[in-house]
PAMARVEX-730417 format. One record per residue: chain; residue in one letter; x, y, z of N, C-alpha, C, CB in turn; residue number from 1. Coordinates in nm, 4 decimals, decimal comma, always signed. Glycine has a CB too. Layout:
<rs>
R chaine residu     n_px     n_py     n_pz    ca_px    ca_py    ca_pz     c_px     c_py     c_pz    cb_px    cb_py    cb_pz num
R      A      A        X        Y        Z        X        Y        Z        X        Y        Z        X        Y        Z NUM
...
</rs>
This chain:
<rs>
R chaine residu     n_px     n_py     n_pz    ca_px    ca_py    ca_pz     c_px     c_py     c_pz    cb_px    cb_py    cb_pz num
R      A      M +24,3114 +34,1508 +32,2073 +24,3711 +34,2495 +32,2050 +24,4291 +34,2833 +32,0660 +24,4531 +34,2397 +32,3006   1
R      A      S +24,3975 +34,4386 +32,0729 +24,4225 +34,5205 +31,8890 +24,5898 +34,4865 +31,9266 +24,3648 +34,7702 +31,8490   2
R      A      D +24,5993 +34,4990 +31,7410 +24,7840 +34,5283 +31,6685 +24,8191 +34,5960 +31,7756 +24,8231 +34,6385 +31,5026   3
R      A      E +24,7688 +34,7611 +31,7932 +24,7815 +34,8584 +31,8621 +24,8519 +34,8583 +32,0335 +24,6532 +34,8981 +31,8486   4
R      A      E +24,7725 +34,7655 +32,0922 +24,7980 +34,6836 +32,2170 +24,9481 +34,6413 +32,2317 +24,7076 +34,5531 +32,2148   5
R      A      R +24,9400 +34,4953 +32,1185 +25,0124 +34,4702 +32,1249 +25,1312 +34,5189 +32,0671 +24,9827 +34,4008 +32,1218   6
R      A      E +25,1563 +34,6501 +31,9987 +25,2526 +34,6803 +31,9279 +25,3418 +34,7939 +32,1249 +25,1774 +34,7836 +31,7331   7
R      A      K +25,2630 +34,8279 +32,1638 +25,3160 +34,9518 +32,2797 +25,4104 +34,8016 +32,3282 +25,1587 +35,0546 +32,4338   8
R      A      L +25,3083 +34,7052 +32,3990 +25,3980 +34,5642 +32,4771 +25,5042 +34,5361 +32,4122 +25,3253 +34,4171 +32,4839   9
R      A      I +25,5315 +34,5204 +32,2718 +25,5985 +34,4858 +32,1820 +25,7650 +34,6243 +32,2578 +25,4892 +34,5080 +32,0024  10
R      A      A +25,7301 +34,7352 +32,1853 +25,7959 +34,8604 +32,2244 +25,8982 +34,8467 +32,3659 +25,6716 +34,9699 +32,2500  11
R      A      V +25,7913 +34,8104 +32,4568 +25,8750 +34,8170 +32,5989 +25,9355 +34,6813 +32,5995 +25,7775 +34,8443 +32,7479  12
R      A      I +25,9098 +34,5973 +32,5617 +25,9673 +34,4769 +32,5774 +26,1127 +34,5095 +32,4869 +25,8608 +34,3473 +32,5224  13
R      A      N +26,0925 +34,5273 +32,3417 +26,2594 +34,5849 +32,2468 +26,3194 +34,7144 +32,3843 +26,2040 +34,7145 +32,0126  14
R      A      Q +26,2341 +34,7322 +32,4544 +26,3782 +34,8742 +32,5171 +26,4728 +34,7558 +32,6597 +26,2475 +35,1041 +32,6535  15
R      A      K +26,3921 +34,6822 +32,6291 +26,5248 +34,5475 +32,7938 +26,5153 +34,4038 +32,7018 +26,3953 +34,4867 +33,0558  16
R      A      T +26,5155 +34,4207 +32,5537 +26,5696 +34,2692 +32,5617 +26,5939 +34,2971 +32,4368 +26,4781 +34,1275 +32,6035  17
R      A      K +26,6616 +34,1665 +32,3179 +26,7032 +34,1632 +32,1896 +26,5888 +34,0634 +32,0695 +26,8610 +34,1006 +32,2081  18
R      A      Y +26,5083 +34,0825 +32,1042 +26,4309 +33,9839 +32,0570 +26,4270 +33,9368 +31,9308 +26,3294 +34,0091 +32,0794  19
R      A      P +26,4517 +33,8741 +31,8665 +26,3959 +33,9091 +31,7364 +26,2363 +33,9962 +31,6776 +26,3964 +33,7801 +31,6900  20
R      A      P +26,1686 +34,0548 +31,5954 +26,0089 +34,1258 +31,5421 +26,0147 +33,9558 +31,5208 +25,9767 +34,2796 +31,3676  21
R      A      S +26,0613 +33,8761 +31,4284 +25,9702 +33,7356 +31,4129 +25,9237 +33,6906 +31,5437 +26,0549 +33,6066 +31,3475  22
R      A      Y +25,9767 +33,6751 +31,6322 +25,9175 +33,6652 +31,7666 +25,7787 +33,6138 +31,8093 +25,9212 +33,7815 +31,8101  23
R      A      F +25,7548 +33,7450 +31,8109 +25,6901 +33,8212 +31,8467 +25,5499 +33,7307 +31,8031 +25,7296 +33,9592 +31,7943  24
R      A      D +25,5831 +33,7299 +31,6745 +25,4660 +33,7103 +31,6233 +25,3868 +33,5326 +31,6299 +25,4961 +33,7670 +31,4783  25
R      A      S +25,5008 +33,4758 +31,6880 +25,4172 +33,3589 +31,7304 +25,3813 +33,3522 +31,8314 +25,4564 +33,2558 +31,7210  26
R      A      L +25,3845 +33,4867 +31,9405 +25,3531 +33,4726 +32,0568 +25,1782 +33,5355 +32,0832 +25,4746 +33,5444 +32,1344  27
R      A      S +25,1316 +33,3858 +32,1411 +24,9396 +33,4638 +32,1823 +24,9674 +33,5540 +32,2688 +24,7977 +33,3557 +32,2725  28
R      A      D +24,8208 +33,6252 +32,2446 +24,8324 +33,7779 +32,3045 +24,8077 +33,7755 +32,5397 +24,6423 +33,8905 +32,1895  29
R      A      K +24,8330 +33,6374 +32,5780 +24,8790 +33,5477 +32,6672 +25,0348 +33,5318 +32,7359 +24,8486 +33,4428 +32,6036  30
R      A      Q +25,0541 +33,5093 +32,6200 +25,1837 +33,5183 +32,6522 +25,3031 +33,6767 +32,6292 +25,2237 +33,3980 +32,5698  31
R      A      L +25,2432 +33,7116 +32,5299 +25,3144 +33,8404 +32,5192 +25,2678 +33,9169 +32,6848 +25,2509 +33,9379 +32,3569  32
R      A      I +25,1368 +33,8747 +32,7331 +25,1696 +33,9761 +32,8514 +25,2054 +33,9109 +32,9348 +25,0747 +34,0601 +32,9071  33
R      A      E +25,2378 +33,7980 +32,9724 +25,3200 +33,7139 +33,0682 +25,4554 +33,7711 +33,0345 +25,3089 +33,5433 +33,0470  34
R      A      L +25,5055 +33,8151 +32,9090 +25,6449 +33,7879 +32,9180 +25,6959 +33,9495 +32,9516 +25,7104 +33,7097 +32,7655  35
R      A      Y +25,5223 +34,0195 +32,8585 +25,5860 +34,1797 +32,9526 +25,5724 +34,2122 +33,1009 +25,5089 +34,3158 +32,9012  36
R      A      E +25,4841 +34,1139 +33,1326 +25,4776 +34,0974 +33,3297 +25,6797 +34,0776 +33,3661 +25,3453 +33,8650 +33,4019  37
R      A      Y +25,6672 +33,9882 +33,3045 +25,8146 +33,8860 +33,3798 +25,9266 +34,0376 +33,3016 +25,8579 +33,6297 +33,2680  38
R      A      H +25,9184 +34,0946 +33,1997 +26,0498 +34,2158 +33,2168 +25,9881 +34,3148 +33,2465 +26,1466 +34,2600 +33,0909  39
R      A      T +25,9037 +34,3848 +33,2821 +25,8559 +34,5082 +33,3652 +25,8367 +34,4860 +33,5177 +25,7188 +34,5570 +33,3101  40
R      A      L +25,7821 +34,3406 +33,5591 +25,8216 +34,3301 +33,7235 +25,9202 +34,3477 +33,7899 +25,8118 +34,2355 +33,7709  41
R      A      K +26,0447 +34,3006 +33,7278 +26,1222 +34,2090 +33,8037 +26,2354 +34,2864 +33,8530 +26,1657 +34,0874 +33,7247  42
</rs>
């Protein structure tokens, strides 16, 4: 996943949550996608 794609997912997640920016640095692409789906599909 490109940095640009990651930024888009993070932007959406940040609209719904209050994770610190550093939290996303430790996530793999797969984890980030799962987090995104969790927050957008529930």
